[in-house]
N, C-alpha and C positions, 0 to 999 in steps of 0.2 A: 503494500499499499503505499503510496506517496503521500507525503506529508509536508506540510509547510511550518516554519517556527512562526509564531504569533507573540509580538513583545506587549505583554499586558503592562497597564500603568500602575499596577502595583510592583512592578519590578521583577515578575517572575516569568522567564521564557519557558513557553510550553508548547509541545508538539502536538499539532491540530491536522486532521485529515483534510487534503486540499479541496475535497467536495464540501467540507463544513466551513470553507473561507467564505464563501458567500452569504452563509448563516450570520457569520460573524459581521459581515457588512451590513445585513439586515437588522441585527440588533444594533446597531451603530444609527442605522437611518430611523429606526422605530423610536428608539430613546430621546434623540434629537428633536425629532418631529413632536413628540410627546411634549417634552420640556418646554420646548418653543412656543407651542400652544398655550400649555399651562401658565407660563410666564407672561406672556401678554393679554392673557385672560385675566389673572389675579393680580401681576404686579404692574403691567402696562407697558413695560419696556423689557428689551432683551439685550444682555450684556454679554462679552465674552467669557465671562466667568460662568453664566449659564450654560454656554455651549462646552467650556470644560467639563462642569461638573455632569451635563448629561452624556459626554463621551465616558467621562469615569464610569457613571452608572451602568451604562451599556457594556462596559467591558468586564465589569464586575459581575453582571447578569450571566454574561455569557461564559466569564471563566467558572463560577460556581455551577452553571448547568453542563459544561462539559466535565469538571471533576465530577459530579454526581453521575451522570452518564456513566464515567469511565469506573468508577468506584462502585457504583449498585446497578449493573446493567440488569435489563429485564429479562 
């Protein structure tokens, strides 16, 4: 199986199968869009700090989902 290294914002390099790289990009896109909409709705403006926080959150969610999948396969 071919794999790619993804450098997570928490400083951990993790080997992810190449077919899951697009899933990682989906996580980032989904959470950035969610945080963009929520901050505009509740705060009224969007800063780069919100972008950084949303990318970190997407990175964290994907990382924990991959770890859970590898540690506890169905």
